N, C-alpha and C positions, 0 to 999 in steps of 0.2 A: 504494500500500500504506500502511496506517495504521501509524504509528511505534509499535513495541511498548514504547518507553520512556515514552510519554505515559501519564498516568493513565487508568485504564479508563473512568471517566465521560466524560472528554474524547474518548476514542476512540469510545465509543458515541454521543456527541452528534454527532460528525462523521458516523458511519454513519447516524444518524437523519436528519440534514440531507441526506445523499445520496439518501435515499428520499422526501424531502418532496414532490417533484414527480412521483413515480411514481404512475400511475393505480392506484386501488384499495388503496393502502397507507395504513394509518392507524396512529397510535400510541395504544395504550390504547383498546380498544373501549369507547366511552362512559365513559371515565375509570376503567374497572376496572383492577385490577392482577392479573397472572397470575404465579403462582409467586413472589409477593412483589415483582414488578418491573413497570415500565412495559414493555410488549411491543409489537413491530411486528406488525401483522396484515395479511393479504390475504384478502379475501372472508370476514372474520370469524374467520379462523384464524390462530393465532400462528405466525410463522416465525422470529423472533429476539427475544432479550431480554437484558438485563444483570441479573445477580443476584450479589450478593456479589463485585462487581468482576470477574465472569467473563462472557464472551459465551456464550450458549446458543443454538444453532441447530437447527432440525428438518431433518434430511437423511435420505436413504434409509438403511435399516438397513445395507446392504452398504457404503455410503460411511462411515458411522460406524464399522463394524467395521474398515475399512482405516485410518482415521485413528487409532483407538485402538491398533491393532496397531503403528503406527509411532511411537506416543508423542506424536502431535500434539494429543491431546485425551483426554477421558474421557467415559464415559456420564453422563448427568444423573440425579441422585438427589434430586428436589425435596423429598421427605419426610425425607431423611437417615436412612432406615431400611434401606438396602441393596437396595431394590427399584428397580433401574435401568431407565431408559426407553431402549428399543432404538433409537428414531429421533431421539434428542436427543443432541447433542454439546456438551460444555462445553470452552471454550477459555480457558486461563489468561491473565491480563493480560500476562504476560511472553512469551507465545508469539510466534513469528515468523510464524504463520499470518496471512494477509491477511483481516482481519475483514470488510471490505467484500465481498471475493470470496465468502467463506463465506455471508454474508447474501444475496447475489444468488443463490447456488446454492440456499439454503433457500427463498427467495421462489419460484424456478422450481419447486421440488419441491412446495411447499404449494399453489401456484396451479394446478398441473396437475391435470386430472381423473384420478382413480385408481379402480380397482375396489376394492370393499370389502375384499377379501382380499389384494390385491397392491399394494404401494407400491414400485414399481421406482425405479431411479436417476433423477435429475432432469436428467441431462445433455441438452443440446439435441439435437433430432433434426431431420431435414430437414422442410421444410414439407409434403412429400407424406405420405400416410398411412403409418404405420410398417409395415415388413415384418418379421414375426416370424422368429426363427431357425428353421431347418428342423426338421421332426419327425425324431426319431431321433438328434439331435445329443447328447442326454442331458442330464439335469437338472444333474449336476455341472458340465458344460461351460457350460451356460446360466447357472448361478449364478456361476461364475468370470468369465464375460464381464460380467455385471451388476456384480460387485464391481470389475471393472476399468473400469467406466464405459460399457460398450457395452450399450445397451438395445434396439437394433434392428439388423437386418442391414446397412442402408446405412452405418452408422457404421464397418463393418469394411472398406469400400472403401479400397484402397491401404494397409492395415495389413499389415506384413510377417508372413507365416506364422510366422517365427522368433520374433516377439514374442508370438504367441498360444500356441505350442507349450508353454511352461513353465506355462501355466495349468492348474489341476487339472481333470481330465476332458477335456482337449483333446488327444486322441489322433489318429491318422491318419484314422480314420473321421469324427470330428467336423470336422476340417479339410477333408476331402474334401466333406462335406455342405455346409459353409459356402461353399466355393469354388464348388460347383455351383449353389447358390442365388444367389450373387452374379452368376454368369455369366448366369443367367436374368433378372437385373435389369439386364444390360449393364454390370456392374461386375466387379472382381476383387480378390483379395488381392494385395499387392505381392510 
């Protein structure tokens, strides 16, 4: 974890150095500056940058929502006009958040292929093709699972039903459908 007491530029330089040997990661696409800062790119897309001594990372909207709700960051307002970016999180230099871990999460999110209309969470999934949540489990339950970091069915294997029950939309029907779908995959809730 990077020390929150170190100056932001030093923390960011350490972060940049950590990605120096990562395939496809570059700093500043052709020397350009994004949002007024040198940015880290993957595949020509920005995933992390330092601006005004604050780390800014691109994460799934649900993940940003969760971090903002817990006070771990705020939404990015690059134009400073109140138009907030939904998939960008700003982390203060005094934050105890692990900058390197957030940058890795951002890299995974930005590097992953996404449908044009859906940018789901970037949490790692199994190397097998993802298995969608069962039909009928409901949009609120699916959104709540995504906000909790579950993007595909196999990630729920060995998760306690009691841990899922408090999620919005996660009623008995949704839990039953998830359990039945897991059983079809040879898995089960804990």
